[in-house]
KOLMARVO-111965 format. One record per residue (C-alpha): x, y, z; residue in three letters. Coordinates in nm, 4 decimals. Example, Ala and Ser with C-alpha at 12.3 -4.5 7.8 and 13.67 -1.06 7.14 Angstrom:
! KOLMARVO-111965
{{1.2300; -0.4500; 0.7800}; ALA}
{{1.3670; -0.1060; 0.7140}; SER}
***
This chain:
! KOLMARVO-111965
{{-3.3958; 1.3116; -1.5535}; UNK}
{{-3.0844; 1.5194; -1.4751}; UNK}
{{-2.7724; 1.3185; -1.4571}; UNK}
{{-2.6511; 1.2134; -1.1146}; UNK}
{{-2.4197; 1.4073; -0.9332}; UNK}
{{-2.0605; 1.3455; -0.9469}; UNK}
{{-1.8422; 1.2814; -0.7040}; UNK}
{{-1.5505; 1.5105; -0.6583}; UNK}
{{-1.1865; 1.3922; -0.6591}; UNK}
{{-0.8931; 1.6206; -0.6523}; UNK}
{{-0.5593; 1.4914; -0.7184}; UNK}
{{-0.4442; 1.2140; -1.0071}; UNK}
{{-0.1582; 1.0076; -0.8122}; UNK}
{{-0.2255; 0.6187; -0.7101}; UNK}
{{-0.4543; 0.7487; -0.4078}; UNK}
{{-0.7096; 0.9647; -0.6288}; UNK}
{{-0.6794; 0.7086; -0.9414}; UNK}
{{-0.7664; 0.4060; -0.7461}; UNK}
{{-1.0550; 0.5864; -0.5289}; UNK}
{{-1.2163; 0.6878; -0.8547}; UNK}
{{-1.1675; 0.3354; -1.0214}; UNK}
{{-1.2881; 0.1657; -0.6945}; UNK}
{{-1.5731; 0.3585; -0.7296}; UNK}
{{-1.7749; 0.2617; -1.0019}; UNK}
{{-2.0124; 0.2912; -1.1802}; UNK}
{{-2.0976; 0.6068; -0.9510}; UNK}
{{-1.9634; 0.9088; -1.1509}; UNK}
{{-1.6844; 1.0743; -1.0767}; UNK}
{{-1.5121; 1.4161; -1.1723}; UNK}
{{-1.1353; 1.3608; -1.1165}; UNK}
{{-0.9870; 1.7339; -1.1472}; UNK}
{{-0.5733; 1.7293; -1.1444}; UNK}
{{-0.3352; 2.0154; -1.0925}; UNK}
{{-0.1085; 1.8634; -1.3422}; UNK}
{{-0.1709; 1.7750; -1.7342}; UNK}
{{0.0027; 1.4938; -1.6931}; UNK}
{{0.0258; 1.1652; -1.4473}; UNK}
{{0.3637; 1.1363; -1.4377}; UNK}
{{0.4424; 1.4719; -1.2749}; UNK}
{{0.2348; 1.2992; -0.9560}; UNK}
{{0.4697; 1.1984; -0.6745}; UNK}
{{0.3333; 0.8301; -0.6790}; UNK}
{{0.5070; 0.7979; -1.0508}; UNK}
{{0.8545; 0.9579; -0.9004}; UNK}
{{0.8340; 0.6194; -0.6465}; UNK}
{{1.0972; 0.3564; -0.6864}; UNK}
{{1.0989; 0.1367; -0.3582}; UNK}
{{0.7951; -0.0414; -0.4868}; UNK}
{{0.5145; -0.2106; -0.2935}; UNK}
{{0.5446; -0.3801; 0.0315}; UNK}
{{0.2985; -0.6827; 0.0816}; UNK}
{{0.3335; -1.0548; 0.2530}; UNK}
{{0.3234; -1.2681; -0.0446}; UNK}
{{0.6376; -1.4633; 0.0030}; UNK}
{{0.6132; -1.7882; 0.1456}; UNK}
{{0.7764; -1.7249; 0.4856}; UNK}
{{0.5965; -1.3863; 0.5392}; UNK}
{{0.2873; -1.3075; 0.6680}; UNK}
{{0.1107; -0.9853; 0.7290}; UNK}
{{0.1752; -0.9618; 1.0844}; UNK}
{{0.5277; -0.9689; 1.0447}; UNK}
{{0.4535; -0.6732; 0.7917}; UNK}
{{0.2497; -0.5289; 1.0622}; UNK}
{{0.5423; -0.5791; 1.3077}; UNK}
{{0.8096; -0.3999; 1.1052}; UNK}
{{0.5259; -0.1193; 1.0468}; UNK}
{{0.5040; -0.0505; 1.3699}; UNK}
{{0.8804; -0.0523; 1.4856}; UNK}
{{0.9283; 0.1873; 1.2280}; UNK}
{{0.6489; 0.3859; 1.3235}; UNK}
{{0.8138; 0.4484; 1.6463}; UNK}
{{0.4746; 0.2319; 1.8230}; UNK}
{{0.2664; 0.5565; 1.7637}; UNK}
{{0.0493; 0.3430; 1.4530}; UNK}
{{-0.3073; 0.3307; 1.5207}; UNK}
{{-0.2730; -0.0727; 1.5066}; UNK}
{{-0.6210; -0.1423; 1.3397}; UNK}
{{-0.5328; 0.0607; 1.0329}; UNK}
{{-0.1798; -0.1019; 1.0615}; UNK}
{{-0.3831; -0.4147; 0.9747}; UNK}
{{-0.5664; -0.3327; 0.7515}; UNK}
{{-0.2922; -0.1919; 0.5703}; UNK}
{{-0.0879; -0.5358; 0.5776}; UNK}
{{-0.3331; -0.7536; 0.5738}; UNK}
{{-0.5281; -0.5906; 0.2513}; UNK}
{{-0.1687; -0.6162; 0.0734}; UNK}
{{-0.1760; -0.9063; -0.1376}; UNK}
{{-0.5100; -0.8228; -0.2375}; UNK}
{{-0.4088; -0.5063; -0.3410}; UNK}
{{-0.1198; -0.6336; -0.5759}; UNK}
{{-0.3673; -0.9064; -0.7053}; UNK}
{{-0.5356; -0.5528; -0.8041}; UNK}
{{-0.2857; -0.4093; -0.9739}; UNK}
{{-0.2050; -0.6936; -1.1546}; UNK}
{{-0.5763; -0.7011; -1.3084}; UNK}
{{-0.5327; -0.3364; -1.4013}; UNK}
{{-0.2527; -0.4273; -1.6179}; UNK}
{{0.0565; -0.3869; -1.4079}; UNK}
{{0.3263; -0.6467; -1.4735}; UNK}
{{0.5466; -0.6947; -1.1400}; UNK}
{{0.8560; -0.8057; -1.1577}; UNK}
{{0.9135; -1.1995; -1.1511}; UNK}
{{1.1895; -1.4417; -1.1099}; UNK}
{{1.3153; -1.7166; -1.3709}; UNK}
{{1.0469; -1.9537; -1.2263}; UNK}
{{0.7856; -1.7142; -1.2540}; UNK}
{{0.6957; -1.6237; -0.8880}; UNK}
{{0.7029; -1.2677; -0.7859}; UNK}
{{1.0988; -1.0931; -0.7023}; UNK}
{{1.0957; -0.9587; -0.4040}; UNK}
{{1.3424; -0.7466; -0.2395}; UNK}
{{1.4551; -0.5758; 0.0655}; UNK}
{{1.4574; -0.2064; 0.2090}; UNK}
{{1.5119; -0.0348; 0.5313}; UNK}
{{1.3092; -0.1377; 0.8307}; UNK}
{{1.1972; -0.4796; 0.6946}; UNK}
{{1.3642; -0.8035; 0.8464}; UNK}
{{1.2719; -1.0021; 0.5447}; UNK}
{{1.2353; -0.8856; 0.1506}; UNK}
{{0.8851; -0.8507; 0.0736}; UNK}
{{0.8820; -0.5352; -0.1712}; UNK}
{{0.7193; -0.6164; -0.5544}; UNK}
{{0.8894; -0.4095; -0.8331}; UNK}
{{0.8015; -0.3535; -1.1671}; UNK}
{{1.0683; -0.2477; -1.3701}; UNK}
{{1.3151; -0.2534; -1.1236}; UNK}
{{1.2908; 0.0965; -0.9788}; UNK}
{{1.0398; 0.2255; -1.1863}; UNK}
{{0.7485; 0.1066; -0.9753}; UNK}
{{0.5359; 0.4014; -0.9221}; UNK}
{{0.5503; 0.4546; -1.3193}; UNK}
{{0.4425; 0.1431; -1.3844}; UNK}
{{0.1675; 0.1189; -1.1866}; UNK}
{{0.0539; 0.5038; -1.2696}; UNK}
{{0.0775; 0.4026; -1.6553}; UNK}
{{-0.1726; 0.1156; -1.6359}; UNK}
{{-0.4415; 0.2834; -1.3896}; UNK}
{{-0.3899; 0.5678; -1.5938}; UNK}
{{-0.4793; 0.3859; -1.8571}; UNK}
{{-0.7527; 0.1904; -1.7491}; UNK}
{{-0.9093; 0.5440; -1.5974}; UNK}
{{-0.9063; 0.6900; -1.9379}; UNK}
{{-1.1364; 0.3472; -2.0612}; UNK}
{{-1.3880; 0.3666; -1.7600}; UNK}
{{-1.6980; 0.5462; -1.8823}; UNK}
{{-1.8005; 0.6338; -1.4921}; UNK}
{{-1.4974; 0.9024; -1.4915}; UNK}
{{-1.4250; 1.2556; -1.6316}; UNK}
{{-1.1046; 1.3860; -1.5968}; UNK}
{{-0.9735; 1.7350; -1.6286}; UNK}
{{-0.6164; 1.8349; -1.6276}; UNK}
{{-0.4937; 2.2042; -1.5505}; UNK}
{{-0.7313; 2.3230; -1.2540}; UNK}
{{-0.6367; 2.4381; -0.9778}; UNK}
{{-0.8593; 2.3552; -0.6957}; UNK}
{{-0.8661; 2.6836; -0.4403}; UNK}
{{-1.1279; 2.6844; -0.2475}; UNK}
{{-1.4593; 2.4384; -0.0948}; UNK}
{{-1.8380; 2.4849; -0.0967}; UNK}
{{-2.0054; 2.4339; 0.1839}; UNK}
{{-2.4319; 2.3771; 0.1996}; UNK}
{{-2.5182; 2.3882; 0.5216}; UNK}
{{-2.1766; 2.2954; 0.6952}; UNK}
{{-2.1345; 1.9730; 0.4308}; UNK}
{{-1.8974; 2.0141; 0.1619}; UNK}
{{-2.0443; 1.9720; -0.1722}; UNK}
{{-1.8638; 2.1110; -0.4035}; UNK}
{{-1.4914; 2.3009; -0.4751}; UNK}
{{-1.3807; 2.6447; -0.6719}; UNK}
{{-1.1505; 2.5845; -0.9493}; UNK}
{{-0.9186; 2.8285; -1.1550}; UNK}
{{-0.9319; 2.6825; -1.4932}; UNK}
{{-0.5899; 2.7094; -1.7145}; UNK}
{{-0.7343; 3.0056; -1.9157}; UNK}
{{-0.7502; 3.1835; -1.5301}; UNK}
{{-1.1655; 3.1633; -1.5215}; UNK}
{{-1.2944; 3.0659; -1.2462}; UNK}
{{-1.6177; 2.7869; -1.1193}; UNK}
{{-1.7792; 2.6515; -0.9103}; UNK}
{{-1.8319; 2.2600; -0.9321}; UNK}
{{-2.0772; 2.1040; -0.7293}; UNK}
{{-2.0244; 1.7104; -0.6113}; UNK}
{{-2.2230; 1.4540; -0.3638}; UNK}
{{-1.8733; 1.4425; -0.2057}; UNK}
{{-1.5695; 1.5784; -0.2183}; UNK}
{{-1.2281; 1.3823; -0.1718}; UNK}
{{-0.8401; 1.5158; -0.1665}; UNK}
{{-0.6152; 1.3184; -0.2645}; UNK}
{{-0.3632; 1.6208; -0.3185}; UNK}
{{-0.0300; 1.4372; -0.2165}; UNK}
{{0.2766; 1.5749; 0.0275}; UNK}
{{0.4559; 1.9080; 0.1495}; UNK}
{{0.7884; 1.7938; 0.0020}; UNK}
{{0.7633; 2.1070; -0.2057}; UNK}
{{0.7318; 2.3308; 0.1255}; UNK}
{{1.1216; 2.1959; 0.1720}; UNK}
{{1.4534; 2.3323; -0.0108}; UNK}
{{1.5432; 1.9841; -0.0979}; UNK}
{{1.2608; 1.7758; -0.1522}; UNK}
{{1.1932; 1.4324; -0.3584}; UNK}
{{0.8691; 1.4918; -0.4692}; UNK}
{{0.7606; 1.7179; -0.7612}; UNK}
{{0.7947; 2.0946; -0.6839}; UNK}
{{0.3499; 2.1377; -0.6985}; UNK}
{{0.3309; 1.8907; -0.4023}; UNK}
{{0.3195; 2.1704; -0.1652}; UNK}
{{0.0084; 2.0655; 0.0233}; UNK}
{{-0.2219; 2.2759; -0.1221}; UNK}
{{-0.4770; 2.0326; -0.0340}; UNK}
{{-0.3840; 1.9998; 0.3238}; UNK}
{{-0.4289; 2.3903; 0.3412}; UNK}
{{-0.7526; 2.4413; 0.1902}; UNK}
{{-0.8582; 2.1411; 0.4663}; UNK}
{{-0.6927; 2.3476; 0.7719}; UNK}
{{-0.8653; 2.6649; 0.5893}; UNK}
{{-1.2183; 2.4983; 0.5989}; UNK}
{{-1.1477; 2.3845; 0.9821}; UNK}
{{-1.1063; 2.0583; 0.9176}; UNK}
{{-0.9237; 1.8305; 1.2219}; UNK}
{{-0.5667; 1.7800; 1.1522}; UNK}
{{-0.3207; 1.4783; 1.2839}; UNK}
{{0.0894; 1.4265; 1.3364}; UNK}
{{0.1863; 1.7802; 1.1211}; UNK}
{{0.4985; 1.7652; 1.2733}; UNK}
{{0.5838; 1.4007; 1.1485}; UNK}
{{0.8003; 1.4499; 0.8449}; UNK}
{{1.0249; 1.1940; 0.6626}; UNK}
{{1.3148; 1.2533; 0.4741}; UNK}
{{1.4527; 1.0111; 0.2553}; UNK}
{{1.8596; 0.9899; 0.3083}; UNK}
{{1.9378; 0.8889; -0.0062}; UNK}
{{1.8265; 1.2344; -0.2831}; UNK}
{{2.1222; 1.2552; -0.5327}; UNK}
{{2.2875; 1.5855; -0.3946}; UNK}
{{2.2817; 1.8194; -0.6518}; UNK}
{{2.3174; 2.2173; -0.5292}; UNK}
{{2.1134; 2.4775; -0.5969}; UNK}
{{1.8569; 2.2330; -0.7179}; UNK}
{{1.4832; 2.2211; -0.5407}; UNK}
{{1.3392; 1.8493; -0.6907}; UNK}
{{1.6137; 1.6220; -0.6562}; UNK}
{{1.6488; 1.2335; -0.7889}; UNK}
{{1.5529; 0.9571; -0.6061}; UNK}
{{1.8422; 0.7620; -0.5043}; UNK}
{{1.6363; 0.4116; -0.4201}; UNK}
{{1.6740; 0.2425; -0.0738}; UNK}
{{1.6419; -0.0752; -0.2817}; UNK}
{{2.0132; 0.0042; -0.3697}; UNK}
{{2.1037; -0.0699; -0.0083}; UNK}
{{1.9115; -0.3958; -0.0207}; UNK}
{{2.1268; -0.4736; -0.2924}; UNK}
{{2.4047; -0.4550; -0.1054}; UNK}
{{2.5418; -0.1068; -0.1155}; UNK}
{{2.6909; 0.0862; 0.1746}; UNK}
{{2.6748; 0.4550; 0.2762}; UNK}
{{3.0028; 0.6199; 0.3270}; UNK}
{{3.1700; 0.9546; 0.4828}; UNK}
{{3.3923; 1.1480; 0.3096}; UNK}
{{3.7063; 0.9534; 0.4101}; UNK}
{{3.5424; 0.6064; 0.3038}; UNK}
{{3.4093; 0.4644; 0.6491}; UNK}
{{3.0789; 0.3262; 0.6935}; UNK}
{{2.8132; 0.5884; 0.8325}; UNK}
{{2.5987; 0.3529; 0.9920}; UNK}
{{2.8153; 0.0329; 1.1013}; UNK}
{{2.7673; 0.0454; 1.4781}; UNK}
{{2.4778; 0.2957; 1.5217}; UNK}
{{2.1439; 0.0393; 1.3859}; UNK}
{{2.1563; -0.3664; 1.4048}; UNK}
{{2.0541; -0.3297; 1.0585}; UNK}
{{2.2770; -0.0564; 0.9500}; UNK}
{{2.2523; 0.0605; 0.6505}; UNK}
{{1.9045; -0.1143; 0.6176}; UNK}
{{1.7988; 0.1253; 0.9392}; UNK}
{{1.4470; 0.2888; 0.9503}; UNK}
{{1.4648; 0.5854; 0.7346}; UNK}
{{1.4822; 0.8748; 0.9991}; UNK}
{{1.7794; 0.6996; 1.1709}; UNK}
{{1.9508; 0.6899; 0.8417}; UNK}
{{1.8238; 1.0465; 0.7454}; UNK}
{{2.0023; 1.1945; 1.0770}; UNK}
{{2.3486; 1.0374; 0.9828}; UNK}
{{2.3310; 1.1520; 0.6344}; UNK}
{{2.2712; 1.4587; 0.7825}; UNK}
{{2.5152; 1.4859; 1.0136}; UNK}
{{2.7617; 1.3637; 0.7454}; UNK}
{{2.6697; 1.6054; 0.5286}; UNK}
{{2.7547; 1.8814; 0.7398}; UNK}
{{3.0908; 1.7246; 0.7912}; UNK}
{{3.2325; 1.6950; 0.4590}; UNK}
{{2.9555; 1.5137; 0.2740}; UNK}
{{2.7822; 1.1238; 0.2083}; UNK}
{{2.8090; 0.9055; -0.0885}; UNK}
{{2.6318; 0.5857; -0.1465}; UNK}
{{2.9038; 0.3189; -0.3052}; UNK}
{{2.7172; 0.0569; -0.5118}; UNK}
{{3.0023; -0.0742; -0.7132}; UNK}
{{2.8879; -0.3985; -0.6583}; UNK}
{{2.5807; -0.4069; -0.8534}; UNK}
{{2.7685; -0.4174; -1.1580}; UNK}
{{2.6733; -0.4863; -1.4707}; UNK}
{{2.3314; -0.5289; -1.3543}; UNK}
{{2.3075; -0.1625; -1.2527}; UNK}
{{2.1209; -0.0304; -1.5863}; UNK}
{{1.8318; -0.3312; -1.5913}; UNK}
{{1.7834; -0.3810; -1.1896}; UNK}
{{1.8262; 0.0292; -1.1295}; UNK}
{{1.7718; 0.1834; -1.4651}; UNK}
{{1.6121; 0.5186; -1.3197}; UNK}
{{1.8939; 0.5622; -1.0571}; UNK}
{{2.1271; 0.4900; -1.2901}; UNK}
{{2.0163; 0.7466; -1.5686}; UNK}
{{1.9581; 0.9868; -1.3214}; UNK}
{{2.3406; 0.9397; -1.2638}; UNK}
{{2.4696; 0.9155; -1.5817}; UNK}
{{2.3119; 1.2154; -1.6757}; UNK}
{{2.5345; 1.4016; -1.4026}; UNK}
{{2.8106; 1.2312; -1.5108}; UNK}
{{2.8579; 0.9945; -1.1814}; UNK}
{{2.8965; 0.6420; -1.3262}; UNK}
{{2.7418; 0.4140; -1.0364}; UNK}
{{2.8742; 0.1129; -1.1514}; UNK}
{{3.2496; 0.2348; -1.0546}; UNK}
{{3.1581; 0.5832; -0.8696}; UNK}
{{3.0108; 0.6536; -0.5112}; UNK}
{{2.6751; 0.8291; -0.5164}; UNK}
{{2.6899; 1.1887; -0.3657}; UNK}
{{2.3415; 1.1577; -0.1011}; UNK}
{{2.1688; 1.4244; 0.0940}; UNK}
{{1.8392; 1.3891; 0.2633}; UNK}
{{1.5185; 1.5232; 0.1184}; UNK}
{{1.2045; 1.6089; 0.2517}; UNK}
{{1.0237; 1.3120; 0.1332}; UNK}
{{0.6465; 1.1844; 0.2828}; UNK}
{{0.4158; 1.3341; 0.5369}; UNK}
{{0.2883; 1.0946; 0.7955}; UNK}
{{0.0601; 1.3837; 0.8987}; UNK}
{{-0.2101; 1.5578; 0.7588}; UNK}
{{-0.6148; 1.5684; 0.7536}; UNK}
{{-0.7243; 1.3406; 0.9965}; UNK}
{{-0.9323; 1.0315; 0.8503}; UNK}
{{-1.0939; 0.7245; 0.9506}; UNK}
{{-1.0410; 0.3885; 0.7737}; UNK}
{{-1.2976; 0.4674; 0.5065}; UNK}
{{-1.1096; 0.8990; 0.4517}; UNK}
{{-1.4122; 1.0331; 0.6084}; UNK}
{{-1.3072; 1.3884; 0.7772}; UNK}
{{-1.4588; 1.6104; 1.0413}; UNK}
{{-1.6291; 1.7864; 0.7989}; UNK}
{{-1.9036; 1.5958; 0.6249}; UNK}
{{-1.8951; 1.5524; 0.2891}; UNK}
{{-1.5240; 1.5904; 0.2526}; UNK}
{{-1.2997; 1.2747; 0.2560}; UNK}
{{-0.9318; 1.2477; 0.1902}; UNK}
{{-0.6823; 0.9675; 0.0928}; UNK}
{{-0.3236; 0.8923; 0.0378}; UNK}
{{-0.0538; 1.1106; 0.1962}; UNK}
{{-0.2720; 1.4235; 0.2121}; UNK}
{{-0.4623; 1.1929; 0.4943}; UNK}
{{-0.3471; 1.0809; 0.8088}; UNK}
{{-0.5518; 0.7858; 0.9981}; UNK}
{{-0.2552; 0.6727; 1.1822}; UNK}
{{-0.1461; 0.4049; 0.9762}; UNK}
{{0.2345; 0.5451; 0.9511}; UNK}
{{0.2836; 0.6307; 1.2865}; UNK}
{{0.5727; 0.9111; 1.3448}; UNK}
{{0.8125; 0.7769; 1.0594}; UNK}
{{0.6558; 0.5617; 0.7750}; UNK}
{{0.8249; 0.2227; 0.6667}; UNK}
{{0.9909; 0.1821; 0.3270}; UNK}
{{0.7595; 0.0631; 0.0348}; UNK}
{{0.4037; 0.1297; 0.2124}; UNK}
{{0.3088; 0.4441; 0.0386}; UNK}
{{0.2014; 0.3092; -0.2996}; UNK}
{{0.0296; 0.0335; -0.0329}; UNK}
{{-0.2166; 0.2443; 0.1470}; UNK}
{{-0.3016; 0.4573; -0.2065}; UNK}
{{-0.4291; 0.1030; -0.2958}; UNK}
{{-0.5637; -0.0248; 0.0414}; UNK}
{{-0.7124; 0.2914; 0.1648}; UNK}
{{-0.7975; 0.3841; -0.1964}; UNK}
{{-1.0086; 0.0937; -0.2437}; UNK}
{{-1.1920; 0.0844; 0.0518}; UNK}
{{-1.2662; 0.4698; -0.0026}; UNK}
{{-1.4040; 0.3957; -0.3545}; UNK}
{{-1.6416; 0.1203; -0.2195}; UNK}
{{-1.7791; 0.3507; 0.0453}; UNK}
{{-1.8348; 0.6876; -0.2618}; UNK}
{{-2.0332; 0.3814; -0.4866}; UNK}
{{-2.3303; 0.3855; -0.2402}; UNK}
{{-2.3105; 0.7671; -0.1437}; UNK}
{{-2.6324; 0.8931; -0.2004}; UNK}
{{-2.7257; 1.2691; -0.3482}; UNK}
{{-2.6684; 1.5336; -0.0592}; UNK}
{{-3.0184; 1.6718; -0.1383}; UNK}
{{-3.1246; 1.9840; 0.0867}; UNK}
{{-3.0744; 2.2113; -0.2729}; UNK}
{{-3.2092; 2.4962; -0.1046}; UNK}
{{-2.9385; 2.5064; 0.1646}; UNK}
{{-2.7471; 2.7731; 0.2762}; UNK}
{{-2.3845; 2.8337; 0.0432}; UNK}
{{-2.0934; 2.9594; 0.2303}; UNK}
{{-1.7441; 2.9277; 0.0657}; UNK}
{{-1.4038; 2.8496; 0.1773}; UNK}
{{-1.1037; 2.9627; -0.0137}; UNK}
{{-0.7169; 2.9104; 0.0581}; UNK}
{{-0.5438; 3.2360; 0.0791}; UNK}
{{-0.3225; 3.3556; -0.2320}; UNK}
{{-0.0006; 3.1767; -0.2940}; UNK}
{{0.3322; 3.3095; -0.1167}; UNK}
{{0.5450; 3.4877; -0.4560}; UNK}
{{0.8510; 3.3689; -0.5627}; UNK}
{{1.0940; 3.4837; -0.2994}; UNK}
{{0.9096; 3.4266; -0.0533}; UNK}
{{0.8568; 3.0552; -0.0976}; UNK}
{{1.2043; 3.0025; -0.1542}; UNK}
{{1.2549; 3.2163; 0.1798}; UNK}
{{1.0248; 2.9780; 0.3447}; UNK}
{{1.1390; 2.6275; 0.1876}; UNK}
{{1.5116; 2.7270; 0.3341}; UNK}
{{1.3380; 2.8137; 0.6736}; UNK}
{{1.1993; 2.4707; 0.6509}; UNK}
{{1.4546; 2.2760; 0.5969}; UNK}
{{1.6540; 2.4617; 0.8487}; UNK}
{{1.3981; 2.4155; 1.1511}; UNK}
{{1.2074; 2.1373; 1.0272}; UNK}
{{1.4925; 1.9449; 0.8962}; UNK}
{{1.6123; 1.5550; 1.0145}; UNK}
{{1.6966; 1.7646; 1.3108}; UNK}
{{1.5604; 2.0156; 1.5349}; UNK}
{{1.5608; 2.2203; 1.8338}; UNK}
{{1.3709; 2.4901; 2.0080}; UNK}
{{1.5840; 2.7412; 1.9439}; UNK}
{{1.5075; 2.7228; 1.5470}; UNK}
{{1.1868; 2.6275; 1.5920}; UNK}
{{1.0413; 2.9379; 1.8268}; UNK}
{{1.2074; 3.2095; 1.5454}; UNK}
{{1.0563; 2.9599; 1.2692}; UNK}
{{0.7041; 3.0179; 1.3981}; UNK}
{{0.7248; 3.3959; 1.4408}; UNK}
{{0.8484; 3.4079; 1.0660}; UNK}
{{0.5802; 3.1886; 0.9402}; UNK}
{{0.3056; 3.3681; 1.0990}; UNK}
{{0.3990; 3.6876; 0.9167}; UNK}
{{0.4540; 3.4848; 0.5955}; UNK}
{{0.0922; 3.3276; 0.6361}; UNK}
{{-0.0761; 3.6518; 0.6620}; UNK}
{{0.0874; 3.6780; 0.2521}; UNK}
{{0.0193; 3.3654; 0.1363}; UNK}
{{-0.1333; 2.9715; 0.2233}; UNK}
{{0.1825; 2.8298; 0.2438}; UNK}
{{0.3136; 3.0572; 0.5773}; UNK}
{{-0.0112; 2.9386; 0.7159}; UNK}
{{0.0548; 2.5664; 0.6367}; UNK}
{{0.3907; 2.5678; 0.7737}; UNK}
{{0.2677; 2.8440; 1.0603}; UNK}
{{0.0611; 2.5059; 1.1955}; UNK}
{{0.3611; 2.2408; 1.1513}; UNK}
{{0.5874; 2.4069; 1.3134}; UNK}
{{0.3162; 2.5115; 1.6060}; UNK}
{{0.3033; 2.0933; 1.6251}; UNK}
{{0.6976; 2.0533; 1.6288}; UNK}
{{0.6980; 2.2889; 1.8853}; UNK}
{{0.4207; 2.1036; 2.1126}; UNK}
{{0.6068; 1.7573; 2.0761}; UNK}
{{0.9040; 1.8401; 2.2988}; UNK}
{{1.0118; 1.4609; 2.3025}; UNK}
{{1.1905; 1.2916; 2.0054}; UNK}
{{0.9829; 1.0414; 1.8616}; UNK}
{{1.0509; 0.8803; 1.4863}; UNK}
{{1.0920; 1.1539; 1.2281}; UNK}
{{1.0842; 1.4098; 1.4552}; UNK}
{{1.3815; 1.4644; 1.6563}; UNK}
{{1.4608; 1.6925; 1.8875}; UNK}
{{1.8185; 1.7890; 1.9950}; UNK}
{{1.7147; 1.9670; 2.2823}; UNK}
***
């Protein structure tokens, strides 16, 4: 009797790992382009995980803040799934071995971040939440007999049989190519920050999975909505910038201009804790008027223990954040848009599923609420895993096979030019005068490489939306 066909999951971040673990005992083949989990964007997440676990909190209050941040473009049914599932997600992560930070009495220590009306952010290791969660999930995945993990492979094609996705094409580390079959394929490939000149993401979070689904004809949703984190460490000439977590502002840090004046006072009732799109636009303007800084000196001696990741990043660059303001700049951080999916990760293509940042079910609306991203990966990853657990074999072994591949990648010089173009035209502040010529340039680059085609689709979406909404701000 032949072995059952596995589910193929592409991507080893929090969404892909959660789906793989929740699919047990169904066999899973987990493919990852990077060789180590520390390169996943999930591992870089500092802010934590939002959940209504406090005595004065409710999923309804969490949902209200989620919709307010998303400019009420959110799919409310998806928001309810997310916020009502958040406490169980925290409990599930603890079962997987995640040790969340607790106060002296043993209760979960809750922080507050931008857009939240109360403390509800759970952390692990201070500002190392993403790394701690990934460490635990990777350890469980390695012990799970139903999961086979392969790293260092690039998935650049989809195999279809009679219109149904039934496998992937991969390029192995030694350059050889092969087709891998699965009863279903899940894209959990993360975001698109790598398409911008400054990003908080690792460079390979470049939209590769999104581009693959686009090439195969999968329906897309909300491609114009790109969130820029307002406080990345400003390091000229560097592509992937260290993040300066929003939790610092929750602990009392203040944003200042070149003259030491507050950037956010009078601009929004929540001031420094306003939703990210508002803060990012203000920091964007300040950077063009002399610079922006985050004054976090009031954290004081507790800085190394409460925010070890930020402290280390600053000290390595000669900045002591206990006494010096931190230079900051906006950086491409999170894509609210992506492959259109339902609550269980189904795309418009039979056999193809998507989860995490590459997917879009409408939960984030036009702007993601802080610390809802890791939460999304767990809540919707678990839902998808339960679906994958009971998927039947695809059948019809004698159907007609077709292959859909992405175009080759742009060369280094063209990719660098595209990143600068996207930062100018698709940054926190946009206008038609920049978007229209950018579309022409992207169309030309689309003939050369898949990144150009994906950028073209995003710019087209931005041009179609002529009003400002959330993270999509039209100056004109």
